[in-house]
PDB file of N, CA, C and O in Angstrom:
ATOM      1  N   UNK A   1     -14.266  -3.574 -64.762  1.00  0.00           N
ATOM      2  CA  UNK A   1     -15.184  -4.171 -64.926  1.00  0.00           C
ATOM      3  C   UNK A   1     -15.416  -5.605 -65.255  1.00  0.00           C
ATOM      4  O   UNK A   1     -14.628  -5.965 -66.129  1.00  0.00           O
ATOM      5  N   UNK A   2     -16.306  -6.650 -64.820  1.00  0.00           N
ATOM      6  CA  UNK A   2     -16.477  -7.720 -65.146  1.00  0.00           C
ATOM      7  C   UNK A   2     -17.512  -7.655 -66.527  1.00  0.00           C
ATOM      8  O   UNK A   2     -18.092  -6.670 -66.983  1.00  0.00           O
ATOM      9  N   UNK A   3     -17.525  -9.964 -67.320  1.00  0.00           N
ATOM     10  CA  UNK A   3     -17.950  -8.925 -68.550  1.00  0.00           C
ATOM     11  C   UNK A   3     -19.608  -9.614 -68.687  1.00  0.00           C
ATOM     12  O   UNK A   3     -19.965 -10.331 -69.622  1.00  0.00           O
ATOM     13  N   UNK A   4     -20.402  -9.233 -67.623  1.00  0.00           N
ATOM     14  CA  UNK A   4     -21.896  -9.031 -67.782  1.00  0.00           C
ATOM     15  C   UNK A   4     -21.542  -7.825 -68.177  1.00  0.00           C
ATOM     16  O   UNK A   4     -21.599  -7.487 -69.359  1.00  0.00           O
ATOM     17  N   UNK A   5     -21.103  -6.979 -67.131  1.00  0.00           N
ATOM     18  CA  UNK A   5     -21.312  -5.637 -67.287  1.00  0.00           C
ATOM     19  C   UNK A   5     -21.248  -5.101 -68.763  1.00  0.00           C
ATOM     20  O   UNK A   5     -22.232  -4.603 -69.310  1.00  0.00           O
ATOM     21  N   UNK A   6     -19.716  -5.272 -69.522  1.00  0.00           N
ATOM     22  CA  UNK A   6     -18.992  -4.612 -70.860  1.00  0.00           C
ATOM     23  C   UNK A   6     -20.420  -5.706 -71.335  1.00  0.00           C
ATOM     24  O   UNK A   6     -20.325  -5.615 -72.559  1.00  0.00           O
ATOM     25  N   UNK A   7     -21.318  -6.400 -71.149  1.00  0.00           N
ATOM     26  CA  UNK A   7     -21.563  -6.935 -72.622  1.00  0.00           C
ATOM     27  C   UNK A   7     -23.832  -6.310 -72.425  1.00  0.00           C
ATOM     28  O   UNK A   7     -24.615  -6.123 -73.356  1.00  0.00           O
ATOM     29  N   UNK A   8     -24.148  -6.174 -70.712  1.00  0.00           N
ATOM     30  CA  UNK A   8     -24.572  -5.242 -70.810  1.00  0.00           C
ATOM     31  C   UNK A   8     -24.876  -3.766 -71.763  1.00  0.00           C
ATOM     32  O   UNK A   8     -25.780  -3.544 -72.567  1.00  0.00           O
ATOM     33  N   UNK A   9     -23.622  -2.805 -71.265  1.00  0.00           N
ATOM     34  CA  UNK A   9     -23.113  -1.931 -71.245  1.00  0.00           C
ATOM     35  C   UNK A   9     -23.054  -2.085 -73.111  1.00  0.00           C
ATOM     36  O   UNK A   9     -23.152  -1.054 -73.777  1.00  0.00           O
ATOM     37  N   UNK A  10     -22.902  -3.355 -73.755  1.00  0.00           N
ATOM     38  CA  UNK A  10     -23.448  -3.010 -75.361  1.00  0.00           C
ATOM     39  C   UNK A  10     -24.513  -2.997 -75.385  1.00  0.00           C
ATOM     40  O   UNK A  10     -25.054  -1.915 -75.612  1.00  0.00           O
ATOM     41  N   UNK A  11     -25.432  -4.328 -75.138  1.00  0.00           N
ATOM     42  CA  UNK A  11     -26.468  -4.371 -75.349  1.00  0.00           C
ATOM     43  C   UNK A  11     -27.544  -2.878 -75.986  1.00  0.00           C
ATOM     44  O   UNK A  11     -27.887  -2.511 -77.110  1.00  0.00           O
ATOM     45  N   UNK A  12     -27.773  -2.381 -74.635  1.00  0.00           N
ATOM     46  CA  UNK A  12     -27.989  -0.813 -74.874  1.00  0.00           C
ATOM     47  C   UNK A  12     -26.950  -0.109 -75.387  1.00  0.00           C
ATOM     48  O   UNK A  12     -26.566   0.452 -74.361  1.00  0.00           O
ATOM     49  N   UNK A  13     -26.393   0.174 -76.045  1.00  0.00           N
ATOM     50  CA  UNK A  13     -25.534   0.342 -76.733  1.00  0.00           C
ATOM     51  C   UNK A  13     -26.251   0.232 -78.576  1.00  0.00           C
ATOM     52  O   UNK A  13     -26.314   0.818 -79.657  1.00  0.00           O
ATOM     53  N   UNK A  14     -26.566  -0.716 -77.990  1.00  0.00           N
ATOM     54  CA  UNK A  14     -26.936  -1.796 -79.602  1.00  0.00           C
ATOM     55  C   UNK A  14     -27.835  -1.265 -79.433  1.00  0.00           C
ATOM     56  O   UNK A  14     -27.952  -0.273 -80.152  1.00  0.00           O
ATOM     57  N   UNK A  15     -29.317  -1.608 -78.176  1.00  0.00           N
ATOM     58  CA  UNK A  15     -30.313  -1.098 -79.013  1.00  0.00           C
ATOM     59  C   UNK A  15     -30.811   0.361 -79.423  1.00  0.00           C
ATOM     60  O   UNK A  15     -31.607   0.653 -80.316  1.00  0.00           O
ATOM     61  N   UNK A  16     -30.080   1.270 -78.463  1.00  0.00           N
ATOM     62  CA  UNK A  16     -30.288   2.566 -78.695  1.00  0.00           C
ATOM     63  C   UNK A  16     -29.574   2.917 -80.376  1.00  0.00           C
ATOM     64  O   UNK A  16     -29.951   3.892 -81.026  1.00  0.00           O
ATOM     65  N   UNK A  17     -28.870   2.266 -80.711  1.00  0.00           N
ATOM     66  CA  UNK A  17     -28.565   2.261 -82.170  1.00  0.00           C
ATOM     67  C   UNK A  17     -29.290   2.206 -83.054  1.00  0.00           C
ATOM     68  O   UNK A  17     -29.326   2.895 -84.074  1.00  0.00           O
ATOM     69  N   UNK A  18     -30.264   0.934 -82.553  1.00  0.00           N
ATOM     70  CA  UNK A  18     -31.445   0.390 -82.794  1.00  0.00           C
ATOM     71  C   UNK A  18     -32.315   1.411 -83.028  1.00  0.00           C
ATOM     72  O   UNK A  18     -32.639   1.571 -84.204  1.00  0.00           O
ATOM     73  N   UNK A  19     -32.979   2.463 -81.851  1.00  0.00           N
ATOM     74  CA  UNK A  19     -33.766   2.902 -82.276  1.00  0.00           C
ATOM     75  C   UNK A  19     -33.776   4.216 -82.903  1.00  0.00           C
ATOM     76  O   UNK A  19     -34.623   4.866 -83.516  1.00  0.00           O
ATOM     77  N   UNK A  20     -32.501   4.411 -82.537  1.00  0.00           N
ATOM     78  CA  UNK A  20     -32.149   5.585 -83.609  1.00  0.00           C
ATOM     79  C   UNK A  20     -32.247   5.309 -85.661  1.00  0.00           C
ATOM     80  O   UNK A  20     -32.678   5.806 -86.702  1.00  0.00           O
ATOM     81  N   UNK A  21     -31.619   4.359 -85.196  1.00  0.00           N
ATOM     82  CA  UNK A  21     -32.072   4.123 -87.519  1.00  0.00           C
ATOM     83  C   UNK A  21     -33.685   3.826 -87.505  1.00  0.00           C
ATOM     84  O   UNK A  21     -34.274   4.330 -88.462  1.00  0.00           O
ATOM     85  N   UNK A  22     -34.321   3.250 -86.779  1.00  0.00           N
ATOM     86  CA  UNK A  22     -35.441   3.550 -87.213  1.00  0.00           C
ATOM     87  C   UNK A  22     -36.569   4.906 -86.693  1.00  0.00           C
ATOM     88  O   UNK A  22     -37.767   4.992 -86.964  1.00  0.00           O
ATOM     89  N   UNK A  23     -35.773   5.823 -85.920  1.00  0.00           N
ATOM     90  CA  UNK A  23     -36.041   6.777 -85.470  1.00  0.00           C
ATOM     91  C   UNK A  23     -35.510   8.000 -87.144  1.00  0.00           C
ATOM     92  O   UNK A  23     -35.623   9.226 -87.155  1.00  0.00           O
ATOM     93  N   UNK A  24     -35.043   7.242 -88.160  1.00  0.00           N
ATOM     94  CA  UNK A  24     -34.177   7.941 -88.359  1.00  0.00           C
ATOM     95  C   UNK A  24     -34.988   7.487 -90.499  1.00  0.00           C
ATOM     96  O   UNK A  24     -35.167   8.140 -91.527  1.00  0.00           O
ATOM     97  N   UNK A  25     -35.218   5.837 -89.980  1.00  0.00           N
ATOM     98  CA  UNK A  25     -36.379   5.851 -91.351  1.00  0.00           C
ATOM     99  C   UNK A  25     -38.035   6.225 -91.052  1.00  0.00           C
ATOM    100  O   UNK A  25     -39.031   6.341 -91.766  1.00  0.00           O
ATOM    101  N   UNK A  26     -37.813   6.318 -89.924  1.00  0.00           N
ATOM    102  CA  UNK A  26     -39.885   6.678 -89.685  1.00  0.00           C
ATOM    103  C   UNK A  26     -39.486   8.071 -90.187  1.00  0.00           C
ATOM    104  O   UNK A  26     -40.207   8.749 -90.920  1.00  0.00           O
ATOM    105  N   UNK A  27     -38.525   8.367 -89.828  1.00  0.00           N
ATOM    106  CA  UNK A  27     -38.659  10.041 -90.595  1.00  0.00           C
ATOM    107  C   UNK A  27     -38.220  10.435 -92.217  1.00  0.00           C
ATOM    108  O   UNK A  27     -38.444  11.514 -92.767  1.00  0.00           O
ATOM    109  N   UNK A  28     -37.525   9.235 -92.820  1.00  0.00           N
ATOM    110  CA  UNK A  28     -37.908   9.620 -94.119  1.00  0.00           C
ATOM    111  C   UNK A  28     -39.383   9.646 -95.007  1.00  0.00           C
ATOM    112  O   UNK A  28     -39.400   9.904 -96.210  1.00  0.00           O
ATOM    113  N   UNK A  29     -40.466   9.372 -94.302  1.00  0.00           N
ATOM    114  CA  UNK A  29     -41.804   9.842 -94.871  1.00  0.00           C
ATOM    115  C   UNK A  29     -41.652  10.962 -95.368  1.00  0.00           C
ATOM    116  O   UNK A  29     -41.971  11.170 -96.539  1.00  0.00           O
ATOM    117  N   UNK A  30     -41.002  12.153 -94.381  1.00  0.00           N
ATOM    118  CA  UNK A  30     -40.943  12.748 -94.741  1.00  0.00           C
ATOM    119  C   UNK A  30     -40.057  13.907 -95.349  1.00  0.00           C
ATOM    120  O   UNK A  30     -40.594  14.840 -95.944  1.00  0.00           O
ATOM    121  N   UNK A  31     -38.889  13.839 -95.211  1.00  0.00           N
ATOM    122  CA  UNK A  31     -37.768  14.147 -96.237  1.00  0.00           C
ATOM    123  C   UNK A  31     -37.196  13.302 -96.814  1.00  0.00           C
ATOM    124  O   UNK A  31     -35.994  13.398 -96.569  1.00  0.00           O
ATOM    125  N   UNK A  32     -37.490  12.234 -97.689  1.00  0.00           N
ATOM    126  CA  UNK A  32     -37.058  11.338 -97.993  1.00  0.00           C
ATOM    127  C   UNK A  32     -35.298  11.737 -97.946  1.00  0.00           C
ATOM    128  O   UNK A  32     -34.898  11.713 -99.110  1.00  0.00           O
ATOM    129  N   UNK A  33     -34.517  11.977 -97.285  1.00  0.00           N
ATOM    130  CA  UNK A  33     -33.173  11.552 -97.095  1.00  0.00           C
ATOM    131  C   UNK A  33     -32.373  11.005 -96.286  1.00  0.00           C
ATOM    132  O   UNK A  33     -31.373  11.408 -95.692  1.00  0.00           O
ATOM    133  N   UNK A  34     -33.049   9.807 -96.332  1.00  0.00           N
ATOM    134  CA  UNK A  34     -32.180   8.488 -94.984  1.00  0.00           C
ATOM    135  C   UNK A  34     -32.016   7.411 -96.871  1.00  0.00           C
ATOM    136  O   UNK A  34     -32.700   7.074 -97.837  1.00  0.00           O
ATOM    137  N   UNK A  35     -30.503   7.314 -96.277  1.00  0.00           N
ATOM    138  CA  UNK A  35     -30.313   6.849 -96.980  1.00  0.00           C
ATOM    139  C   UNK A  35     -30.085   4.983 -95.855  1.00  0.00           C
ATOM    140  O   UNK A  35     -29.486   4.629 -94.839  1.00  0.00           O
ATOM    141  N   UNK A  36     -31.253   4.163 -97.197  1.00  0.00           N
ATOM    142  CA  UNK A  36     -31.982   2.436 -96.631  1.00  0.00           C
ATOM    143  C   UNK A  36     -31.113   1.938 -96.921  1.00  0.00           C
ATOM    144  O   UNK A  36     -30.683   1.563 -95.830  1.00  0.00           O
ATOM    145  N   UNK A  37     -29.931   1.350 -98.183  1.00  0.00           N
ATOM    146  CA  UNK A  37     -28.822   0.560 -97.047  1.00  0.00           C
ATOM    147  C   UNK A  37     -27.928   1.240 -96.023  1.00  0.00           C
ATOM    148  O   UNK A  37     -27.552   0.609 -95.035  1.00  0.00           O
ATOM    149  N   UNK A  38     -27.514   2.720 -96.260  1.00  0.00           N
ATOM    150  CA  UNK A  38     -26.454   2.810 -94.764  1.00  0.00           C
ATOM    151  C   UNK A  38     -27.349   1.736 -93.466  1.00  0.00           C
ATOM    152  O   UNK A  38     -26.813   0.928 -92.708  1.00  0.00           O
ATOM    153  N   UNK A  39     -29.105   2.145 -93.583  1.00  0.00           N
ATOM    154  CA  UNK A  39     -29.640   2.200 -92.457  1.00  0.00           C
ATOM    155  C   UNK A  39     -29.946   0.787 -91.912  1.00  0.00           C
ATOM    156  O   UNK A  39     -30.166   0.417 -90.759  1.00  0.00           O
ATOM    157  N   UNK A  40     -29.875  -0.196 -93.594  1.00  0.00           N
ATOM    158  CA  UNK A  40     -29.808  -1.551 -93.321  1.00  0.00           C
ATOM    159  C   UNK A  40     -28.677  -2.392 -92.946  1.00  0.00           C
ATOM    160  O   UNK A  40     -28.732  -3.544 -92.516  1.00  0.00           O
ATOM    161  N   UNK A  41     -27.152  -1.336 -93.264  1.00  0.00           N
ATOM    162  CA  UNK A  41     -26.290  -1.889 -92.709  1.00  0.00           C
ATOM    163  C   UNK A  41     -26.185  -1.490 -90.825  1.00  0.00           C
ATOM    164  O   UNK A  41     -26.062  -2.404 -90.010  1.00  0.00           O
ATOM    165  N   UNK A  42     -26.227  -0.654 -90.583  1.00  0.00           N
ATOM    166  CA  UNK A  42     -25.885   0.050 -89.576  1.00  0.00           C
ATOM    167  C   UNK A  42     -27.547  -1.297 -88.494  1.00  0.00           C
ATOM    168  O   UNK A  42     -27.283  -1.679 -87.354  1.00  0.00           O
ATOM    169  N   UNK A  43     -28.812  -1.678 -89.088  1.00  0.00           N
ATOM    170  CA  UNK A  43     -29.373  -2.565 -88.538  1.00  0.00           C
ATOM    171  C   UNK A  43     -29.043  -4.137 -88.097  1.00  0.00           C
ATOM    172  O   UNK A  43     -29.552  -4.960 -87.336  1.00  0.00           O
ATOM    173  N   UNK A  44     -27.813  -4.086 -89.076  1.00  0.00           N
ATOM    174  CA  UNK A  44     -27.708  -6.038 -88.996  1.00  0.00           C
ATOM    175  C   UNK A  44     -26.572  -5.387 -88.606  1.00  0.00           C
ATOM    176  O   UNK A  44     -26.198  -5.509 -89.773  1.00  0.00           O
ATOM    177  N   UNK A  45     -25.744  -4.863 -88.130  1.00  0.00           N
ATOM    178  CA  UNK A  45     -23.877  -4.276 -87.270  1.00  0.00           C
ATOM    179  C   UNK A  45     -25.192  -4.349 -85.558  1.00  0.00           C
ATOM    180  O   UNK A  45     -25.298  -5.366 -84.873  1.00  0.00           O
ATOM    181  N   UNK A  46     -25.988  -3.011 -85.272  1.00  0.00           N
ATOM    182  CA  UNK A  46     -26.478  -3.728 -84.030  1.00  0.00           C
ATOM    183  C   UNK A  46     -26.853  -4.618 -83.751  1.00  0.00           C
ATOM    184  O   UNK A  46     -26.247  -5.221 -82.866  1.00  0.00           O
ATOM    185  N   UNK A  47     -27.867  -5.120 -84.243  1.00  0.00           N
ATOM    186  CA  UNK A  47     -28.578  -6.595 -85.068  1.00  0.00           C
ATOM    187  C   UNK A  47     -26.998  -7.675 -84.223  1.00  0.00           C
ATOM    188  O   UNK A  47     -26.732  -7.985 -83.061  1.00  0.00           O
ATOM    189  N   UNK A  48     -26.354  -7.910 -85.496  1.00  0.00           N
ATOM    190  CA  UNK A  48     -24.797  -8.416 -84.740  1.00  0.00           C
ATOM    191  C   UNK A  48     -24.112  -8.482 -83.432  1.00  0.00           C
ATOM    192  O   UNK A  48     -23.710  -9.525 -82.915  1.00  0.00           O
ATOM    193  N   UNK A  49     -23.977  -6.943 -82.787  1.00  0.00           N
ATOM    194  CA  UNK A  49     -23.282  -7.221 -81.646  1.00  0.00           C
ATOM    195  C   UNK A  49     -24.523  -7.066 -80.575  1.00  0.00           C
ATOM    196  O   UNK A  49     -24.116  -6.631 -79.497  1.00  0.00           O
ATOM    197  N   UNK A  50     -25.626  -7.262 -80.605  1.00  0.00           N
ATOM    198  CA  UNK A  50     -25.975  -7.449 -79.559  1.00  0.00           C
ATOM    199  C   UNK A  50     -26.406  -9.194 -79.024  1.00  0.00           C
ATOM    200  O   UNK A  50     -26.359  -9.744 -77.924  1.00  0.00           O
ATOM    201  N   UNK A  51     -26.631  -9.453 -79.773  1.00  0.00           N
ATOM    202  CA  UNK A  51     -26.554 -10.965 -79.906  1.00  0.00           C
ATOM    203  C   UNK A  51     -25.132 -11.739 -79.580  1.00  0.00           C
ATOM    204  O   UNK A  51     -25.198 -12.855 -79.065  1.00  0.00           O
ATOM    205  N   UNK A  52     -24.004 -11.225 -79.841  1.00  0.00           N
ATOM    206  CA  UNK A  52     -22.716 -11.531 -79.417  1.00  0.00           C
ATOM    207  C   UNK A  52     -23.474 -11.161 -77.793  1.00  0.00           C
ATOM    208  O   UNK A  52     -24.003 -11.982 -77.044  1.00  0.00           O
ATOM    209  N   UNK A  53     -23.346  -9.943 -77.609  1.00  0.00           N
ATOM    210  CA  UNK A  53     -23.547  -9.590 -76.135  1.00  0.00           C
ATOM    211  C   UNK A  53     -24.147 -10.520 -75.017  1.00  0.00           C
ATOM    212  O   UNK A  53     -23.670 -10.873 -73.938  1.00  0.00           O
ATOM    213  N   UNK A  54     -26.063 -10.970 -75.985  1.00  0.00           N
ATOM    214  CA  UNK A  54     -26.251 -11.935 -75.247  1.00  0.00           C
ATOM    215  C   UNK A  54     -25.452 -13.367 -75.100  1.00  0.00           C
ATOM    216  O   UNK A  54     -25.495 -14.073 -74.093  1.00  0.00           O
ATOM    217  N   UNK A  55     -24.751 -13.644 -76.240  1.00  0.00           N
ATOM    218  CA  UNK A  55     -23.801 -14.266 -76.037  1.00  0.00           C
ATOM    219  C   UNK A  55     -23.177 -15.252 -74.659  1.00  0.00           C
ATOM    220  O   UNK A  55     -23.436 -16.254 -73.993  1.00  0.00           O
ATOM    221  N   UNK A  56     -21.724 -13.636 -74.879  1.00  0.00           N
ATOM    222  CA  UNK A  56     -21.137 -13.149 -74.085  1.00  0.00           C
ATOM    223  C   UNK A  56     -21.905 -13.846 -72.475  1.00  0.00           C
ATOM    224  O   UNK A  56     -21.133 -14.564 -71.838  1.00  0.00           O
ATOM    225  N   UNK A  57     -23.082 -13.679 -71.972  1.00  0.00           N
ATOM    226  CA  UNK A  57     -24.064 -13.857 -71.125  1.00  0.00           C
ATOM    227  C   UNK A  57     -24.508 -14.771 -70.539  1.00  0.00           C
ATOM    228  O   UNK A  57     -24.691 -14.970 -69.338  1.00  0.00           O
ATOM    229  N   UNK A  58     -24.774 -15.627 -71.837  1.00  0.00           N
ATOM    230  CA  UNK A  58     -24.415 -16.937 -71.317  1.00  0.00           C
ATOM    231  C   UNK A  58     -23.541 -17.772 -71.254  1.00  0.00           C
ATOM    232  O   UNK A  58     -23.802 -18.914 -70.876  1.00  0.00           O
ATOM    233  N   UNK A  59     -22.305 -17.395 -71.609  1.00  0.00           N
ATOM    234  CA  UNK A  59     -21.208 -18.072 -71.268  1.00  0.00           C
ATOM    235  C   UNK A  59     -20.889 -17.984 -69.578  1.00  0.00           C
ATOM    236  O   UNK A  59     -20.383 -18.847 -68.862  1.00  0.00           O
ATOM    237  N   UNK A  60     -21.348 -16.698 -69.242  1.00  0.00           N
ATOM    238  CA  UNK A  60     -20.854 -16.208 -67.998  1.00  0.00           C
ATOM    239  C   UNK A  60     -21.436 -16.583 -67.045  1.00  0.00           C
ATOM    240  O   UNK A  60     -21.053 -16.770 -65.890  1.00  0.00           O
ATOM    241  N   UNK A  61     -22.448 -16.710 -67.550  1.00  0.00           N
ATOM    242  CA  UNK A  61     -23.980 -17.545 -66.985  1.00  0.00           C
ATOM    243  C   UNK A  61     -23.470 -19.181 -66.712  1.00  0.00           C
ATOM    244  O   UNK A  61     -23.384 -19.326 -65.492  1.00  0.00           O
ATOM    245  N   UNK A  62     -23.171 -20.223 -67.301  1.00  0.00           N
ATOM    246  CA  UNK A  62     -22.445 -21.204 -67.572  1.00  0.00           C
ATOM    247  C   UNK A  62     -20.953 -20.946 -66.663  1.00  0.00           C
ATOM    248  O   UNK A  62     -20.338 -21.790 -66.011  1.00  0.00           O
ATOM    249  N   UNK A  63     -20.830 -20.413 -66.737  1.00  0.00           N
ATOM    250  CA  UNK A  63     -19.389 -20.424 -65.869  1.00  0.00           C
ATOM    251  C   UNK A  63     -19.801 -20.277 -64.448  1.00  0.00           C
ATOM    252  O   UNK A  63     -19.441 -21.165 -63.675  1.00  0.00           O
ATOM    253  N   UNK A  64     -20.544 -19.227 -63.969  1.00  0.00           N
ATOM    254  CA  UNK A  64     -20.323 -18.877 -62.580  1.00  0.00           C
ATOM    255  C   UNK A  64     -21.385 -20.215 -62.000  1.00  0.00           C
ATOM    256  O   UNK A  64     -21.233 -20.599 -60.841  1.00  0.00           O
ATOM    257  N   UNK A  65     -22.785 -21.080 -63.179  1.00  0.00           N
ATOM    258  CA  UNK A  65     -23.146 -22.282 -62.221  1.00  0.00           C
ATOM    259  C   UNK A  65     -22.290 -23.177 -62.398  1.00  0.00           C
ATOM    260  O   UNK A  65     -22.980 -24.192 -62.499  1.00  0.00           O
ATOM    261  N   UNK A  66     -21.101 -23.512 -62.516  1.00  0.00           N
ATOM    262  CA  UNK A  66     -20.519 -24.748 -63.228  1.00  0.00           C
ATOM    263  C   UNK A  66     -19.178 -24.576 -61.607  1.00  0.00           C
ATOM    264  O   UNK A  66     -18.890 -25.449 -60.788  1.00  0.00           O
ATOM    265  N   UNK A  67     -18.722 -23.296 -61.687  1.00  0.00           N
ATOM    266  CA  UNK A  67     -18.388 -22.303 -60.191  1.00  0.00           C
ATOM    267  C   UNK A  67     -19.139 -23.392 -59.305  1.00  0.00           C
ATOM    268  O   UNK A  67     -18.729 -24.487 -58.918  1.00  0.00           O
ATOM    269  N   UNK A  68     -20.500 -22.692 -59.079  1.00  0.00           N
ATOM    270  CA  UNK A  68     -20.572 -22.804 -57.973  1.00  0.00           C
ATOM    271  C   UNK A  68     -21.613 -24.266 -57.952  1.00  0.00           C
ATOM    272  O   UNK A  68     -22.283 -24.255 -56.919  1.00  0.00           O
ATOM    273  N   UNK A  69     -21.876 -25.378 -58.743  1.00  0.00           N
ATOM    274  CA  UNK A  69     -22.486 -26.210 -58.712  1.00  0.00           C
ATOM    275  C   UNK A  69     -20.471 -27.248 -57.845  1.00  0.00           C
ATOM    276  O   UNK A  69     -20.414 -28.125 -56.983  1.00  0.00           O
ATOM    277  N   UNK A  70     -19.263 -26.549 -58.629  1.00  0.00           N
ATOM    278  CA  UNK A  70     -17.923 -27.189 -57.505  1.00  0.00           C
ATOM    279  C   UNK A  70     -17.779 -26.758 -56.328  1.00  0.00           C
ATOM    280  O   UNK A  70     -17.000 -27.227 -55.498  1.00  0.00           O
ATOM    281  N   UNK A  71     -18.206 -26.226 -56.239  1.00  0.00           N
ATOM    282  CA  UNK A  71     -18.990 -25.821 -54.230  1.00  0.00           C
ATOM    283  C   UNK A  71     -19.796 -25.834 -54.221  1.00  0.00           C
ATOM    284  O   UNK A  71     -20.292 -24.798 -54.664  1.00  0.00           O
ATOM    285  N   UNK A  72     -20.493 -26.587 -53.896  1.00  0.00           N
ATOM    286  CA  UNK A  72     -21.435 -27.295 -53.947  1.00  0.00           C
ATOM    287  C   UNK A  72     -21.831 -28.620 -54.057  1.00  0.00           C
ATOM    288  O   UNK A  72     -22.917 -29.052 -53.669  1.00  0.00           O
ATOM    289  N   UNK A  73     -20.454 -29.628 -54.883  1.00  0.00           N
ATOM    290  CA  UNK A  73     -20.141 -30.420 -54.794  1.00  0.00           C
ATOM    291  C   UNK A  73     -19.505 -31.932 -53.310  1.00  0.00           C
ATOM    292  O   UNK A  73     -18.554 -31.603 -52.601  1.00  0.00           O
ATOM    293  N   UNK A  74     -19.819 -32.636 -53.198  1.00  0.00           N
ATOM    294  CA  UNK A  74     -19.123 -32.843 -51.760  1.00  0.00           C
ATOM    295  C   UNK A  74     -17.580 -32.824 -51.924  1.00  0.00           C
ATOM    296  O   UNK A  74     -16.854 -32.448 -52.844  1.00  0.00           O
ATOM    297  N   UNK A  75     -17.335 -33.370 -50.687  1.00  0.00           N
ATOM    298  CA  UNK A  75     -15.512 -33.583 -50.799  1.00  0.00           C
ATOM    299  C   UNK A  75     -15.028 -35.013 -50.922  1.00  0.00           C
ATOM    300  O   UNK A  75     -15.535 -35.850 -50.175  1.00  0.00           O
ATOM    301  N   UNK A  76     -14.123 -35.367 -51.766  1.00  0.00           N
ATOM    302  CA  UNK A  76     -13.678 -36.106 -51.550  1.00  0.00           C
ATOM    303  C   UNK A  76     -12.563 -36.599 -50.144  1.00  0.00           C
ATOM    304  O   UNK A  76     -11.787 -35.826 -49.583  1.00  0.00           O
ATOM    305  N   UNK A  77     -12.683 -37.504 -49.937  1.00  0.00           N
ATOM    306  CA  UNK A  77     -12.370 -37.963 -48.692  1.00  0.00           C
ATOM    307  C   UNK A  77     -10.987 -38.995 -49.120  1.00  0.00           C
ATOM    308  O   UNK A  77     -10.389 -39.620 -48.244  1.00  0.00           O
TER     309      UNK A  77
END
């Protein structure tokens, strides 16, 4: 697997984690059985993971661009 695919999977997992946490918090209005501290930690972890995966994609993009720039550069005689 390439780094971009791994990062994309990580972003999807983090998004799912945030969605599930938000759903649990929204449901707490009905029964009050949610540990808000735990949900806050879950959301911070998911947000941090998402940002890290975005960083991986940015670095990979810069690397690909550098390789393309090298390939298109005129050869030295």
